C-alpha positions, 0 to 999 in steps of 0.5 A: 538515517537521512545522513547515511542514506544521503551520504551514499548518493553523495559518493554514487553522484561524485558530490563533494558536499550535501551543498552541492548535492542540494545544488544538483537537485535545484538544477532540475535533475529529475533522474536524481530527484527519483532517486533521492526520494527512493533513498529516503523512504522506508519500506518495511512490510510483510505478507499478511502483516497485522493479521487480523486486519485481513480476517477483518477484510474477509468479513467485510467482503463476504457482507458484500459478496457478488452483487457488485464489484469491489475496489480496494485501494492499497495506498502504501503498497512498498515491495507488493506484500500487502496488495498481493495478500489482499488479492489472495484474501479476495480469492480465498473469500471468492473462490476464484482467481477472478472475482469482480474485483479491482485492487489499486496499488500504489506507493511513492518509491518507484523501486519498490513499485518496480519489485512489487510489480515483478512478483518475485521474492526471496524464499524466506520472504514467504516463509511463514505463509501456509503450505496451502498458500504457497501451492495455491499462489506461487510458483517456485523457481528452479535452476538459476531461480532456486531459492526464489517465488514468483506470484502466480499470474492469475493472482497479480492480475487483480492489481493495478500498480500507480506511482502516487505521492499522498502529499500530492494536491490530487490523486488518480483515484476514483470514488467508491472505495470499499476499502483503504488500506493506509497502514504505518504511513500516518506515523511520518506525518505530523497532525494537520498533514494527516487530516488533509490526507484523510480529508481527501481520502475518506470521500473516496470511500463508499458510505459503508466502506472501511480504512484500515490504518497501522497498529500504532496510528490514532486519529482522534484529531480527525473525529469529524471524518472517520469513527473507530470500529476497533482493531485499527479500522475506521469508518466514515464519521456520520456527517461525513456521510451526511455531507457526501449525500 
């Protein structure tokens, strides 16, 4: 995978070997560094992927109600399907395109972030959505845009977009989060790295906050930080709550 993805960059830059390409990066070619990172990221996603999580989130949101603003961090936003699914869930729960809520959508890959922010998708990307959701949340393209849909502006306004590397020492994310979606990301990290990321994420959650992970991810090695609630949803561990208080 790495070979095939970087071989394209060698052809694009005219470098004749991987050593020459590595030297280009080490010389401080910032634009190529960004392209290099984007080339290596994996961006498999879909609207309402692992749909049970959105049902659980909807139940969580109803429990909070309108007594305070809600904050959600989608930490691996990819091309936007996941944060828009979160936004649709908010609208459906509160019956309004202007709930007291904020979604921060972040990713490492600048290309997919830009695509997500545009909110334009080929029609086959939304084919599994109900007609009710399609009519409520999307605009159909006409003319040259036929075969595409666009997220309605009032839905898009619920989301702010940022480039964040989960391996950075600090993140521009404020605490008090009701939910963190970090799904199918940790599988690419070893256990110590997973623990390090969780150690920074968990304190950002409210005491009753929820951490949503991918279906193939398990965090038995981080039992002092988070405890499972079932269906790859986690809460803060009891000792973490005591330390935070």
